[in-house]
N, C-alpha and C positions, 0 to 999 in steps of 0.2 A: 561691300556690294558695289559692283561697277555700274555706273549709270551714265548714259548720254542723254542730255536734255536739250532739245531744240527750242528755239524761240524766234520771234520776228516775223512769223507768217501773218497773213491777213488778206484783205480785199484791196485791190489796186486797179486803176484803169490801165488799159493798154497804153504802152509807151512809158509807164511809170517804173519806179524802182522799189526794191525791198532788199533788206539785208538780214539774212538768217544767221543765227549764232547757234553753236553747239558746245555746251559746257560739259566736260567730262569730270566725273568724280569717282572715287574709290580706287583709282590707280592713275598713273601718268601714262600718256601715249606720246610723249615727246620723242620717242625713238621709232615711232610707227607711222605708217601711212594712214591718212584719214580720207573718207570719201563722202560724197553726197549722192543720193539716189532719189528718184521720185516715182510715184505711182498715181496715174490718173485713174479715174473710175472706170472699171471694166477692163483695165489694161495691166500688163505685166509691170513689175517694178523695173525701172531702167536706170542705167548709169547717167550721172550728170557731170560730176567733176571729182577729182581726187588730187591730193597733195602729198608730197614726200615729207619725211620726218623733220627736215629743217626748212621746208618750204621752197627749196630751190627747183624742184621738178613738179610740174602740174600737168594734168591731163583733163581734157574736156570732151564731152559729146559734141558731135558736129552741130547739133541743133542749138547749142548754147554758146558755141565758140564765138568770141568777140563781144558777147553781151554779159556773160557771167564771169566772175572772178572769185577763185577760192584762195583763202589765206588762212594763216594760223598764228596763234600767240601761245607758244609753249610755256611761257612763264605763268600764264593763266589757264593752261590746259583747255584752250578754246579754239574752235575752228569756225570760220565765217564763209558765207557765200553771198557775195554782192551780186544782185540781179538787176540789170538795167535793160531798158527797151523791152519790157515784158510784153508778151503776146498772150492772147487767150489760150493758145495751145500749151502754155507753160503751167496752166492750172493743174494742180496735183497736190498730193501729200508729199512733202519733202522729208527725207530721212537722212540723218547723219549716221555714219558707220565707221568703225575702227578695225584695222587689220592688225591683230596682235602679233603677227609673225613677220611681216614684211615692212621695210622702211620706204620702199618706193611704190608709187601708186599703181594699182591694178584696176581694170574696168569690170571685172567679173564679180558678181555678188558673192560667189562662193568663197572668195578670199577674206571677206569681212565677217568677223565673228561677234562683234558687239554692235548693237543697233539702238538708236533712240526710238521714241514713241511716235515721232513724226509731227510736222506742223503743216497746217493747210495753207496753201497759196492759191488764191482765186484772182484771175485777171479778167476783168470785164471788157467787152468790146465797145 
């Protein structure tokens, strides 16, 4: 059974940092692109960041560019999202996702076929 499990969410003040982790089990995704999405209350799930199979290519939403960094450790089947300079508008449930077909990052949700259960990030002003 394939599972993606996020961790590292929590409550932080504006300007602070958090590091999210996503651990995959049940299969390896070392040849696949991985992504992070988020969903704020009452809003659609949106793209945040994605990374290619070896980590050499990354993609970011304009709203997080320069503040968030996506990385991966294929030896441990884990993907990370380092979030700095957090703002209240970053408050959302953050989801990790895997694209079992493509090796290079896509922004569209439809490319991702494995999803984690999400982790809550709350940024207070």
